[in-house]
N, CA, C, O and the ligand as a Tripos MOL2 file, in Angstrom:
@<TRIPOS>MOLECULE
protein
  293   291    74     0     0
PROTEIN
NO_CHARGES

@<TRIPOS>ATOM
      1 N          90.0600   13.0700  -44.5010 N.3       1 MET1
      2 CA         88.7720   13.7390  -44.6710 C.3       1 MET1
      3 C          88.9890   15.1960  -45.0680 C.2       1 MET1
      4 O          89.9510   15.8360  -44.6430 O.2       1 MET1
      5 N          88.0820   15.7020  -45.8840 N.am      2 THR2
      6 CA         88.1630   17.0790  -46.3710 C.3       2 THR2
      7 C          87.0140   17.8890  -45.7880 C.2       2 THR2
      8 O          85.8680   17.4390  -45.8250 O.2       2 THR2
      9 N          87.2930   19.0780  -45.2470 N.am      3 PRO3
     10 CA         86.2250   19.8940  -44.6790 C.3       3 PRO3
     11 C          85.4030   20.5920  -45.7560 C.2       3 PRO3
     12 O          85.9170   20.9530  -46.8150 O.2       3 PRO3
     13 N          84.1200   20.7750  -45.4680 N.am      4 LEU4
     14 CA         83.2110   21.4600  -46.3830 C.3       4 LEU4
     15 C          82.2290   22.2690  -45.5480 C.2       4 LEU4
     16 O          81.7710   21.8140  -44.5000 O.2       4 LEU4
     17 N          81.9100   23.4630  -46.0140 N.am      5 SER5
     18 CA         80.9510   24.3250  -45.3290 C.3       5 SER5
     19 C          79.8830   24.7550  -46.3240 C.2       5 SER5
     20 O          80.2030   25.2370  -47.4100 O.2       5 SER5
     21 N          78.6120   24.5820  -45.9590 N.am      6 LEU6
     22 CA         77.5110   24.9580  -46.8460 C.3       6 LEU6
     23 C          76.5640   25.9080  -46.1220 C.2       6 LEU6
     24 O          76.2770   25.7360  -44.9370 O.2       6 LEU6
     25 N          76.0880   26.9010  -46.8430 N.am      7 THR7
     26 CA         75.0070   27.7610  -46.3600 C.3       7 THR7
     27 C          73.7390   27.3240  -47.0750 C.2       7 THR7
     28 O          73.7110   27.2090  -48.3000 O.2       7 THR7
     29 N          72.6840   27.0800  -46.2910 N.am      8 LEU8
     30 CA         71.4740   26.4870  -46.8500 C.3       8 LEU8
     31 C          70.2760   27.4100  -46.7310 C.2       8 LEU8
     32 O          70.1810   28.2070  -45.7980 O.2       8 LEU8
     33 N          69.3700   27.2960  -47.6800 N.am      9 SER9
     34 CA         68.0810   27.9690  -47.5400 C.3       9 SER9
     35 C          67.1150   27.0170  -46.8560 C.2       9 SER9
     36 O          67.3140   25.8030  -46.8890 O.2       9 SER9
     37 N          66.0850   27.5460  -46.2450 N.am     10 GLY10
     38 CA         65.0230   26.7200  -45.6790 C.3      10 GLY10
     39 C          65.3270   26.1220  -44.3260 C.2      10 GLY10
     40 O          64.5650   25.2980  -43.8200 O.2      10 GLY10
     41 N          66.4410   26.5330  -43.7350 N.am     11 MET11
     42 CA         66.8500   25.9590  -42.4540 C.3      11 MET11
     43 C          66.4240   26.9170  -41.3470 C.2      11 MET11
     44 O          66.9800   28.0090  -41.2290 O.2      11 MET11
     45 N          65.4350   26.5180  -40.5260 N.am     12 SER12
     46 CA         64.8500   27.5000  -39.6190 C.3      12 SER12
     47 C          64.7560   27.0810  -38.1600 C.2      12 SER12
     48 O          64.4320   27.9150  -37.3150 O.2      12 SER12
     49 N          65.0250   25.8330  -37.8340 N.am     13 CYS13
     50 CA         64.8720   25.4170  -36.4420 C.3      13 CYS13
     51 C          65.7490   24.2200  -36.1120 C.2      13 CYS13
     52 O          66.4360   23.6800  -36.9790 O.2      13 CYS13
     53 N          65.7180   23.8130  -34.8480 N.am     14 ALA14
     54 CA         66.5380   22.6800  -34.4270 C.3      14 ALA14
     55 C          66.1100   21.3920  -35.1310 C.2      14 ALA14
     56 O          66.9280   20.4940  -35.3300 O.2      14 ALA14
     57 N          64.8300   21.2990  -35.5080 N.am     15 GLY15
     58 CA         64.3680   20.1310  -36.2490 C.3      15 GLY15
     59 C          65.0660   19.9990  -37.5880 C.2      15 GLY15
     60 O          65.3550   18.8950  -38.0510 O.2      15 GLY15
     61 N          65.3320   21.1480  -38.2050 N.am     16 CYS16
     62 CA         66.0680   21.1480  -39.4740 C.3      16 CYS16
     63 C          67.4800   20.5950  -39.2580 C.2      16 CYS16
     64 O          67.9870   19.8190  -40.0680 O.2      16 CYS16
     65 N          68.0920   21.0020  -38.1690 N.am     17 GLU17
     66 CA         69.4400   20.5110  -37.8770 C.3      17 GLU17
     67 C          69.4400   18.9930  -37.7860 C.2      17 GLU17
     68 O          70.3230   18.3270  -38.3270 O.2      17 GLU17
     69 N          68.4220   18.4440  -37.0850 N.am     18 GLN18
     70 CA         68.3340   17.0010  -36.9160 C.3      18 GLN18
     71 C          68.0900   16.3010  -38.2440 C.2      18 GLN18
     72 O          68.6870   15.2660  -38.5360 O.2      18 GLN18
     73 N          67.1890   16.8930  -39.0530 N.am     19 ARG19
     74 CA         66.8630   16.2900  -40.3400 C.3      19 ARG19
     75 C          68.1010   16.2540  -41.2360 C.2      19 ARG19
     76 O          68.3720   15.2550  -41.9020 O.2      19 ARG19
     77 N          68.8380   17.3530  -41.2400 N.am     20 ILE20
     78 CA         70.0380   17.4360  -42.0700 C.3      20 ILE20
     79 C          71.0830   16.4270  -41.6030 C.2      20 ILE20
     80 O          71.7340   15.7750  -42.4190 O.2      20 ILE20
     81 N          71.2400   16.3040  -40.2900 N.am     21 ALA21
     82 CA         72.1940   15.3220  -39.7710 C.3      21 ALA21
     83 C          71.7860   13.9100  -40.1780 C.2      21 ALA21
     84 O          72.6410   13.0860  -40.5020 O.2      21 ALA21
     85 N          70.4870   13.6270  -40.1640 N.am     22 ASN22
     86 CA         70.0120   12.3030  -40.5600 C.3      22 ASN22
     87 C          70.2510   12.0380  -42.0410 C.2      22 ASN22
     88 O          70.7230   10.9670  -42.4250 O.2      22 ASN22
     89 N          69.9150   13.0350  -42.8750 N.am     23 VAL23
     90 CA         70.0760   12.8880  -44.3210 C.3      23 VAL23
     91 C          71.5450   12.6430  -44.6710 C.2      23 VAL23
     92 O          71.8630   11.7470  -45.4530 O.2      23 VAL23
     93 N          72.4270   13.4400  -44.0920 N.am     24 LEU24
     94 CA         73.8470   13.3130  -44.4240 C.3      24 LEU24
     95 C          74.4640   12.0900  -43.7650 C.2      24 LEU24
     96 O          75.4290   11.5280  -44.2830 O.2      24 LEU24
     97 N          73.9180   11.6720  -42.6260 N.am     25 GLY25
     98 CA         74.4350   10.4990  -41.9460 C.3      25 GLY25
     99 C          74.2460    9.2230  -42.7380 C.2      25 GLY25
    100 O          74.9410    8.2340  -42.5040 O.2      25 GLY25
    101 N          73.2950    9.2370  -43.6890 N.am     26 ARG26
    102 CA         73.0590    8.0540  -44.5180 C.3      26 ARG26
    103 C          73.9360    8.0510  -45.7640 C.2      26 ARG26
    104 O          73.8930    7.0990  -46.5430 O.2      26 ARG26
    105 N          74.7270    9.0960  -45.9650 N.am     27 LEU27
    106 CA         75.5760    9.1830  -47.1550 C.3      27 LEU27
    107 C          76.9520    8.5840  -46.8500 C.2      27 LEU27
    108 O          77.6280    9.0050  -45.9120 O.2      27 LEU27
    109 N          77.3530    7.6070  -47.6460 N.am     28 ASP28
    110 CA         78.6960    7.0470  -47.4780 C.3      28 ASP28
    111 C          79.7410    8.1230  -47.7360 C.2      28 ASP28
    112 O          79.5920    8.9280  -48.6560 O.2      28 ASP28
    113 N          80.7800    8.1420  -46.9400 N.am     29 GLY29
    114 CA         81.8810    9.0680  -47.1520 C.3      29 GLY29
    115 C          81.7410   10.3770  -46.4130 C.2      29 GLY29
    116 O          82.6340   11.2220  -46.4780 O.2      29 GLY29
    117 N          80.6220   10.5670  -45.7000 N.am     30 VAL30
    118 CA         80.4350   11.7910  -44.9210 C.3      30 VAL30
    119 C          80.7220   11.4960  -43.4510 C.2      30 VAL30
    120 O          80.1580   10.5690  -42.8690 O.2      30 VAL30
    121 N          81.6020   12.2940  -42.8660 N.am     31 GLY31
    122 CA         81.9620   12.1110  -41.4650 C.3      31 GLY31
    123 C          81.1200   12.9930  -40.5690 C.2      31 GLY31
    124 O          79.9090   13.1060  -40.7600 O.2      31 GLY31
    125 N          81.7450   13.6080  -39.6080 N.am     32 SER32
    126 CA         81.0070   14.3850  -38.6150 C.3      32 SER32
    127 C          80.2680   15.5610  -39.2710 C.2      32 SER32
    128 O          80.8090   16.2390  -40.1440 O.2      32 SER32
    129 N          79.0270   15.7880  -38.8370 N.am     33 VAL33
    130 CA         78.1820   16.8460  -39.3810 C.3      33 VAL33
    131 C          77.7860   17.7870  -38.2540 C.2      33 VAL33
    132 O          77.3020   17.3480  -37.2110 O.2      33 VAL33
    133 N          77.9930   19.0790  -38.4660 N.am     34 GLN34
    134 CA         77.5500   20.0870  -37.5020 C.3      34 GLN34
    135 C          76.6280   21.0590  -38.2300 C.2      34 GLN34
    136 O          77.0680   21.7910  -39.1170 O.2      34 GLN34
    137 N          75.3500   21.0670  -37.8580 N.am     35 ALA35
    138 CA         74.3870   21.9730  -38.4700 C.3      35 ALA35
    139 C          73.9930   23.0470  -37.4610 C.2      35 ALA35
    140 O          73.7820   22.7560  -36.2840 O.2      35 ALA35
    141 N          73.8970   24.2840  -37.9300 N.am     36 ASP36
    142 CA         73.5230   25.4090  -37.0710 C.3      36 ASP36
    143 C          72.4280   26.2110  -37.7700 C.2      36 ASP36
    144 O          72.6850   26.8900  -38.7640 O.2      36 ASP36
    145 N          71.1890   26.1260  -37.2360 N.am     37 HIS37
    146 CA         70.0810   26.7800  -37.9390 C.3      37 HIS37
    147 C          70.1450   28.3030  -37.8080 C.2      37 HIS37
    148 O          69.5970   29.0120  -38.6510 O.2      37 HIS37
    149 N          70.8080   28.8180  -36.7630 N.am     38 ARG38
    150 CA         70.8970   30.2800  -36.6390 C.3      38 ARG38
    151 C          71.7940   30.8600  -37.7190 C.2      38 ARG38
    152 O          71.5060   31.9190  -38.2760 O.2      38 ARG38
    153 N          72.8700   30.1690  -38.0070 N.am     39 GLU39
    154 CA         73.7660   30.6240  -39.0750 C.3      39 GLU39
    155 C          73.3480   30.0670  -40.4310 C.2      39 GLU39
    156 O          73.8540   30.4920  -41.4700 O.2      39 GLU39
    157 N          72.4080   29.0970  -40.4110 N.am     40 ARG40
    158 CA         71.9950   28.3830  -41.6200 C.3      40 ARG40
    159 C          73.1820   27.7190  -42.3080 C.2      40 ARG40
    160 O          73.2750   27.7020  -43.5350 O.2      40 ARG40
    161 N          74.0740   27.1790  -41.5100 N.am     41 THR41
    162 CA         75.2490   26.5310  -42.0830 C.3      41 THR41
    163 C          75.3390   25.0620  -41.6540 C.2      41 THR41
    164 O          74.8300   24.6590  -40.6080 O.2      41 THR41
    165 N          75.9940   24.3010  -42.4920 N.am     42 VAL42
    166 CA         76.3630   22.9380  -42.1680 C.3      42 VAL42
    167 C          77.8540   22.7990  -42.4200 C.2      42 VAL42
    168 O          78.3460   23.1300  -43.4980 O.2      42 VAL42
    169 N          78.5630   22.3120  -41.4240 N.am     43 ARG43
    170 CA         79.9880   22.0360  -41.5810 C.3      43 ARG43
    171 C          80.1740   20.5330  -41.4300 C.2      43 ARG43
    172 O          79.6410   19.9090  -40.5130 O.2      43 ARG43
    173 N          80.9350   19.9770  -42.3440 N.am     44 LEU44
    174 CA         81.1350   18.5300  -42.3060 C.3      44 LEU44
    175 C          82.5060   18.1690  -42.8510 C.2      44 LEU44
    176 O          83.2080   19.0000  -43.4270 O.2      44 LEU44
    177 N          82.8650   16.9190  -42.6560 N.am     45 ASP45
    178 CA         84.0570   16.3500  -43.2610 C.3      45 ASP45
    179 C          83.6080   15.2440  -44.2030 C.2      45 ASP45
    180 O          82.6780   14.4970  -43.9010 O.2      45 ASP45
    181 N          84.2790   15.1450  -45.3550 N.am     46 TYR46
    182 CA         83.9170   14.0790  -46.2900 C.3      46 TYR46
    183 C          85.1780   13.4710  -46.9030 C.2      46 TYR46
    184 O          86.2480   14.0800  -46.9190 O.2      46 TYR46
    185 N          85.0130   12.2630  -47.4010 N.am     47 ASP47
    186 CA         86.0990   11.5510  -48.0640 C.3      47 ASP47
    187 C          85.9220   11.7420  -49.5710 C.2      47 ASP47
    188 O          85.0010   11.1720  -50.1560 O.2      47 ASP47
    189 N          86.7910   12.5370  -50.2100 N.am     48 PRO48
    190 CA         86.6160   12.8530  -51.6250 C.3      48 PRO48
    191 C          86.7710   11.6480  -52.5500 C.2      48 PRO48
    192 O          86.4120   11.7350  -53.7250 O.2      48 PRO48
    193 N          87.2900   10.5370  -52.0580 N.am     49 SER49
    194 CA         87.3710    9.3490  -52.9090 C.3      49 SER49
    195 C          86.0590    8.5690  -52.8940 C.2      49 SER49
    196 O          85.8980    7.6070  -53.6450 O.2      49 SER49
    197 N          85.1170    8.9840  -52.0390 N.am     50 VAL50
    198 CA         83.8500    8.2720  -51.8970 C.3      50 VAL50
    199 C          82.6670    9.1270  -52.3460 C.2      50 VAL50
    200 O          81.7370    8.6250  -52.9780 O.2      50 VAL50
    201 N          82.7030   10.4210  -52.0180 N.am     51 VAL51
    202 CA         81.5450   11.2800  -52.2760 C.3      51 VAL51
    203 C          82.0420   12.6790  -52.6670 C.2      51 VAL51
    204 O          83.1290   13.0920  -52.2630 O.2      51 VAL51
    205 N          81.2390   13.4000  -53.4550 N.am     52 THR52
    206 CA         81.6310   14.7330  -53.9240 C.3      52 THR52
    207 C          80.7330   15.8020  -53.2920 C.2      52 THR52
    208 O          79.6280   15.5050  -52.8400 O.2      52 THR52
    209 N          81.2170   17.0450  -53.2650 N.am     53 PRO53
    210 CA         80.3650   18.1440  -52.7820 C.3      53 PRO53
    211 C          79.0780   18.2650  -53.5960 C.2      53 PRO53
    212 O          78.0440   18.6780  -53.0700 O.2      53 PRO53
    213 N          79.1420   17.9010  -54.8870 N.am     54 GLU54
    214 CA         77.9400   17.9580  -55.7280 C.3      54 GLU54
    215 C          76.8830   16.9800  -55.2320 C.2      54 GLU54
    216 O          75.6990   17.3120  -55.1660 O.2      54 GLU54
    217 N          77.3150   15.7820  -54.8870 N.am     55 THR55
    218 CA         76.3750   14.7720  -54.3810 C.3      55 THR55
    219 C          75.7940   15.2080  -53.0390 C.2      55 THR55
    220 O          74.5980   15.0470  -52.7940 O.2      55 THR55
    221 N          76.6350   15.7560  -52.1800 N.am     56 ILE56
    222 CA         76.1630   16.2330  -50.8740 C.3      56 ILE56
    223 C          75.1410   17.3520  -51.0670 C.2      56 ILE56
    224 O          74.0970   17.3670  -50.4160 O.2      56 ILE56
    225 N          75.4490   18.2850  -51.9640 N.am     57 SER57
    226 CA         74.5380   19.4040  -52.2380 C.3      57 SER57
    227 C          73.2070   18.9150  -52.7920 C.2      57 SER57
    228 O          72.1430   19.3910  -52.3980 O.2      57 SER57
    229 N          73.2840   17.9520  -53.7170 N.am     58 ALA58
    230 CA         72.0580   17.4350  -54.3290 C.3      58 ALA58
    231 C          71.1880   16.7410  -53.2900 C.2      58 ALA58
    232 O          69.9620   16.8490  -53.3280 O.2      58 ALA58
    233 N          71.8160   16.0320  -52.3680 N.am     59 ARG59
    234 CA         71.0590   15.3290  -51.3330 C.3      59 ARG59
    235 C          70.3480   16.3250  -50.4150 C.2      59 ARG59
    236 O          69.1990   16.1190  -50.0240 O.2      59 ARG59
    237 N          71.0540   17.4080  -50.0790 N.am     60 LEU60
    238 CA         70.4510   18.4380  -49.2310 C.3      60 LEU60
    239 C          69.3110   19.1380  -49.9630 C.2      60 LEU60
    240 O          68.2560   19.3860  -49.3790 O.2      60 LEU60
    241 N          69.5180   19.4570  -51.2370 N.am     61 ALA61
    242 CA         68.4650   20.1120  -52.0140 C.3      61 ALA61
    243 C          67.2350   19.2180  -52.1010 C.2      61 ALA61
    244 O          66.1040   19.7000  -52.0330 O.2      61 ALA61
    245 N          67.4590   17.9120  -52.2530 N.am     62 GLY62
    246 CA         66.3570   16.9590  -52.3260 C.3      62 GLY62
    247 C          65.5660   16.8900  -51.0330 C.2      62 GLY62
    248 O          64.3840   16.5460  -51.0370 O.2      62 GLY62
    249 N          66.2230   17.2190  -49.9230 N.am     63 ALA63
    250 CA         65.5550   17.2020  -48.6190 C.3      63 ALA63
    251 C          64.9010   18.5510  -48.3130 C.2      63 ALA63
    252 O          64.2970   18.7160  -47.2530 O.2      63 ALA63
    253 N          65.0170   19.5240  -49.2380 N.am     64 GLY64
    254 CA         64.3690   20.8160  -49.0550 C.3      64 GLY64
    255 C          65.2840   21.9260  -48.5680 C.2      64 GLY64
    256 O          64.8260   23.0140  -48.2180 O.2      64 GLY64
    257 N          66.5840   21.6430  -48.5470 N.am     65 TYR65
    258 CA         67.5560   22.6470  -48.0790 C.3      65 TYR65
    259 C          68.5430   22.9560  -49.1910 C.2      65 TYR65
    260 O          69.6460   22.4100  -49.2310 O.2      65 TYR65
    261 N          68.1360   23.8300  -50.0840 N.am     66 ALA66
    262 CA         68.9730   24.1420  -51.2390 C.3      66 ALA66
    263 C          70.2140   24.9180  -50.8080 C.2      66 ALA66
    264 O          70.0920   25.9380  -50.1290 O.2      66 ALA66
    265 N          71.4040   24.4570  -51.1890 N.am     67 PRO67
    266 CA         72.6220   25.1890  -50.8490 C.3      67 PRO67
    267 C          72.6900   26.5230  -51.5890 C.2      67 PRO67
    268 O          72.5010   26.5820  -52.8040 O.2      67 PRO67
    269 N          72.9610   27.5890  -50.8420 N.am     68 ILE68
    270 CA         73.1520   28.9200  -51.3960 C.3      68 ILE68
    271 C          74.6310   29.1250  -51.6860 C.2      68 ILE68
    272 O          75.0080   29.7730  -52.6630 O.2      68 ILE68
    273 N          75.4540   28.5620  -50.8210 N.am     69 GLN69
    274 CA         76.8850   28.7420  -50.9420 C.3      69 GLN69
    275 C          77.5790   27.4690  -50.4690 C.2      69 GLN69
    276 O          77.1890   26.8800  -49.4610 O.2      69 GLN69
    277 N          78.6070   27.0510  -51.1990 N.am     70 VAL70
    278 CA         79.3630   25.8550  -50.8450 C.3      70 VAL70
    279 C          80.8310   26.2400  -50.8560 C.2      70 VAL70
    280 O          81.3320   26.7600  -51.8530 O.2      70 VAL70
    281 N          81.5220   25.9890  -49.7550 N.am     71 ALA71
    282 CA         82.9100   26.4100  -49.6660 C.3      71 ALA71
    283 C          83.7600   25.3870  -48.9400 C.2      71 ALA71
    284 O          83.3010   24.7240  -48.0100 O.2      71 ALA71
    285 N          85.0030   25.2660  -49.3740 N.am     72 ALA72
    286 CA         85.9720   24.5220  -48.5750 C.3      72 ALA72
    287 C          86.3200   25.4090  -47.3800 C.2      72 ALA72
    288 O          86.1780   26.6290  -47.4590 O.2      72 ALA72
    289 N          86.7470   24.8480  -46.3400 N.am     73 ARG73
    290 CA         87.1250   25.6900  -45.1960 C.3      73 ARG73
    291 C          88.2920   25.0420  -44.4640 C.2      73 ARG73
    292 O          88.7720   25.5810  -43.4670 O.2      73 ARG73
    293 CU         63.2070   23.4020  -39.0040 Cu       74 CU74
@<TRIPOS>BOND
     1     1     2 1
     2     2     3 1
     3     3     4 2
     4     3     5 am
     5     5     6 1
     6     6     7 1
     7     7     8 2
     8     7     9 am
     9     9    10 1
    10    10    11 1
    11    11    12 2
    12    11    13 am
    13    13    14 1
    14    14    15 1
    15    15    16 2
    16    15    17 am
    17    17    18 1
    18    18    19 1
    19    19    20 2
    20    19    21 am
    21    21    22 1
    22    22    23 1
    23    23    24 2
    24    23    25 am
    25    25    26 1
    26    26    27 1
    27    27    28 2
    28    27    29 am
    29    29    30 1
    30    30    31 1
    31    31    32 2
    32    31    33 am
    33    33    34 1
    34    34    35 1
    35    35    36 2
    36    35    37 am
    37    37    38 1
    38    38    39 1
    39    39    40 2
    40    39    41 am
    41    41    42 1
    42    42    43 1
    43    43    44 2
    44    43    45 am
    45    45    46 1
    46    46    47 1
    47    47    48 2
    48    47    49 am
    49    49    50 1
    50    50    51 1
    51    51    52 2
    52    51    53 am
    53    53    54 1
    54    54    55 1
    55    55    56 2
    56    55    57 am
    57    57    58 1
    58    58    59 1
    59    59    60 2
    60    59    61 am
    61    61    62 1
    62    62    63 1
    63    63    64 2
    64    63    65 am
    65    65    66 1
    66    66    67 1
    67    67    68 2
    68    67    69 am
    69    69    70 1
    70    70    71 1
    71    71    72 2
    72    71    73 am
    73    73    74 1
    74    74    75 1
    75    75    76 2
    76    75    77 am
    77    77    78 1
    78    78    79 1
    79    79    80 2
    80    79    81 am
    81    81    82 1
    82    82    83 1
    83    83    84 2
    84    83    85 am
    85    85    86 1
    86    86    87 1
    87    87    88 2
    88    87    89 am
    89    89    90 1
    90    90    91 1
    91    91    92 2
    92    91    93 am
    93    93    94 1
    94    94    95 1
    95    95    96 2
    96    95    97 am
    97    97    98 1
    98    98    99 1
    99    99   100 2
   100    99   101 am
   101   101   102 1
   102   102   103 1
   103   103   104 2
   104   103   105 am
   105   105   106 1
   106   106   107 1
   107   107   108 2
   108   107   109 am
   109   109   110 1
   110   110   111 1
   111   111   112 2
   112   111   113 am
   113   113   114 1
   114   114   115 1
   115   115   116 2
   116   115   117 am
   117   117   118 1
   118   118   119 1
   119   119   120 2
   120   119   121 am
   121   121   122 1
   122   122   123 1
   123   123   124 2
   124   123   125 am
   125   125   126 1
   126   126   127 1
   127   127   128 2
   128   127   129 am
   129   129   130 1
   130   130   131 1
   131   131   132 2
   132   131   133 am
   133   133   134 1
   134   134   135 1
   135   135   136 2
   136   135   137 am
   137   137   138 1
   138   138   139 1
   139   139   140 2
   140   139   141 am
   141   141   142 1
   142   142   143 1
   143   143   144 2
   144   143   145 am
   145   145   146 1
   146   146   147 1
   147   147   148 2
   148   147   149 am
   149   149   150 1
   150   150   151 1
   151   151   152 2
   152   151   153 am
   153   153   154 1
   154   154   155 1
   155   155   156 2
   156   155   157 am
   157   157   158 1
   158   158   159 1
   159   159   160 2
   160   159   161 am
   161   161   162 1
   162   162   163 1
   163   163   164 2
   164   163   165 am
   165   165   166 1
   166   166   167 1
   167   167   168 2
   168   167   169 am
   169   169   170 1
   170   170   171 1
   171   171   172 2
   172   171   173 am
   173   173   174 1
   174   174   175 1
   175   175   176 2
   176   175   177 am
   177   177   178 1
   178   178   179 1
   179   179   180 2
   180   179   181 am
   181   181   182 1
   182   182   183 1
   183   183   184 2
   184   183   185 am
   185   185   186 1
   186   186   187 1
   187   187   188 2
   188   187   189 am
   189   189   190 1
   190   190   191 1
   191   191   192 2
   192   191   193 am
   193   193   194 1
   194   194   195 1
   195   195   196 2
   196   195   197 am
   197   197   198 1
   198   198   199 1
   199   199   200 2
   200   199   201 am
   201   201   202 1
   202   202   203 1
   203   203   204 2
   204   203   205 am
   205   205   206 1
   206   206   207 1
   207   207   208 2
   208   207   209 am
   209   209   210 1
   210   210   211 1
   211   211   212 2
   212   211   213 am
   213   213   214 1
   214   214   215 1
   215   215   216 2
   216   215   217 am
   217   217   218 1
   218   218   219 1
   219   219   220 2
   220   219   221 am
   221   221   222 1
   222   222   223 1
   223   223   224 2
   224   223   225 am
   225   225   226 1
   226   226   227 1
   227   227   228 2
   228   227   229 am
   229   229   230 1
   230   230   231 1
   231   231   232 2
   232   231   233 am
   233   233   234 1
   234   234   235 1
   235   235   236 2
   236   235   237 am
   237   237   238 1
   238   238   239 1
   239   239   240 2
   240   239   241 am
   241   241   242 1
   242   242   243 1
   243   243   244 2
   244   243   245 am
   245   245   246 1
   246   246   247 1
   247   247   248 2
   248   247   249 am
   249   249   250 1
   250   250   251 1
   251   251   252 2
   252   251   253 am
   253   253   254 1
   254   254   255 1
   255   255   256 2
   256   255   257 am
   257   257   258 1
   258   258   259 1
   259   259   260 2
   260   259   261 am
   261   261   262 1
   262   262   263 1
   263   263   264 2
   264   263   265 am
   265   265   266 1
   266   266   267 1
   267   267   268 2
   268   267   269 am
   269   269   270 1
   270   270   271 1
   271   271   272 2
   272   271   273 am
   273   273   274 1
   274   274   275 1
   275   275   276 2
   276   275   277 am
   277   277   278 1
   278   278   279 1
   279   279   280 2
   280   279   281 am
   281   281   282 1
   282   282   283 1
   283   283   284 2
   284   283   285 am
   285   285   286 1
   286   286   287 1
   287   287   288 2
   288   287   289 am
   289   289   290 1
   290   290   291 1
   291   291   292 2
@<TRIPOS>SUBSTRUCTURE
     1 MET1         2 RESIDUE 1 A MET
     2 THR2         6 RESIDUE 1 A THR
     3 PRO3        10 RESIDUE 1 A PRO
     4 LEU4        14 RESIDUE 1 A LEU
     5 SER5        18 RESIDUE 1 A SER
     6 LEU6        22 RESIDUE 1 A LEU
     7 THR7        26 RESIDUE 1 A THR
     8 LEU8        30 RESIDUE 1 A LEU
     9 SER9        34 RESIDUE 1 A SER
    10 GLY10       38 RESIDUE 1 A GLY
    11 MET11       42 RESIDUE 1 A MET
    12 SER12       46 RESIDUE 1 A SER
    13 CYS13       50 RESIDUE 1 A CYS
    14 ALA14       54 RESIDUE 1 A ALA
    15 GLY15       58 RESIDUE 1 A GLY
    16 CYS16       62 RESIDUE 1 A CYS
    17 GLU17       66 RESIDUE 1 A GLU
    18 GLN18       70 RESIDUE 1 A GLN
    19 ARG19       74 RESIDUE 1 A ARG
    20 ILE20       78 RESIDUE 1 A ILE
    21 ALA21       82 RESIDUE 1 A ALA
    22 ASN22       86 RESIDUE 1 A ASN
    23 VAL23       90 RESIDUE 1 A VAL
    24 LEU24       94 RESIDUE 1 A LEU
    25 GLY25       98 RESIDUE 1 A GLY
    26 ARG26      102 RESIDUE 1 A ARG
    27 LEU27      106 RESIDUE 1 A LEU
    28 ASP28      110 RESIDUE 1 A ASP
    29 GLY29      114 RESIDUE 1 A GLY
    30 VAL30      118 RESIDUE 1 A VAL
    31 GLY31      122 RESIDUE 1 A GLY
    32 SER32      126 RESIDUE 1 A SER
    33 VAL33      130 RESIDUE 1 A VAL
    34 GLN34      134 RESIDUE 1 A GLN
    35 ALA35      138 RESIDUE 1 A ALA
    36 ASP36      142 RESIDUE 1 A ASP
    37 HIS37      146 RESIDUE 1 A HIS
    38 ARG38      150 RESIDUE 1 A ARG
    39 GLU39      154 RESIDUE 1 A GLU
    40 ARG40      158 RESIDUE 1 A ARG
    41 THR41      162 RESIDUE 1 A THR
    42 VAL42      166 RESIDUE 1 A VAL
    43 ARG43      170 RESIDUE 1 A ARG
    44 LEU44      174 RESIDUE 1 A LEU
    45 ASP45      178 RESIDUE 1 A ASP
    46 TYR46      182 RESIDUE 1 A TYR
    47 ASP47      186 RESIDUE 1 A ASP
    48 PRO48      190 RESIDUE 1 A PRO
    49 SER49      194 RESIDUE 1 A SER
    50 VAL50      198 RESIDUE 1 A VAL
    51 VAL51      202 RESIDUE 1 A VAL
    52 THR52      206 RESIDUE 1 A THR
    53 PRO53      210 RESIDUE 1 A PRO
    54 GLU54      214 RESIDUE 1 A GLU
    55 THR55      218 RESIDUE 1 A THR
    56 ILE56      222 RESIDUE 1 A ILE
    57 SER57      226 RESIDUE 1 A SER
    58 ALA58      230 RESIDUE 1 A ALA
    59 ARG59      234 RESIDUE 1 A ARG
    60 LEU60      238 RESIDUE 1 A LEU
    61 ALA61      242 RESIDUE 1 A ALA
    62 GLY62      246 RESIDUE 1 A GLY
    63 ALA63      250 RESIDUE 1 A ALA
    64 GLY64      254 RESIDUE 1 A GLY
    65 TYR65      258 RESIDUE 1 A TYR
    66 ALA66      262 RESIDUE 1 A ALA
    67 PRO67      266 RESIDUE 1 A PRO
    68 ILE68      270 RESIDUE 1 A ILE
    69 GLN69      274 RESIDUE 1 A GLN
    70 VAL70      278 RESIDUE 1 A VAL
    71 ALA71      282 RESIDUE 1 A ALA
    72 ALA72      286 RESIDUE 1 A ALA
    73 ARG73      290 RESIDUE 1 A ARG
    74 CU74       293 GROUP 0 **** ****
C-alpha cells in the first residue's frame, strides 16, 4: 500500500469525516482512511495497481470536497 495525504476544501465537521470515510470506503484499492476536519486533511493508504490518486481526488471532488493539495507522505 502507498500512503497519500490530501488537503480538502469544504470539510467542516465530524459529519464530513464520516462522509469522506464512506465515499472512500466504497473505492476498490483504498485501505485505511483517516479524516480530520480540523486540519481538513485525509490520510489514506492505496494500492497503486488498483486505483490512482487522480481517481481518489475525483471521487472526493464529486462528493463536494475538492482537493486543494495532494501529496505522498
Ligand atoms: Cu461537515
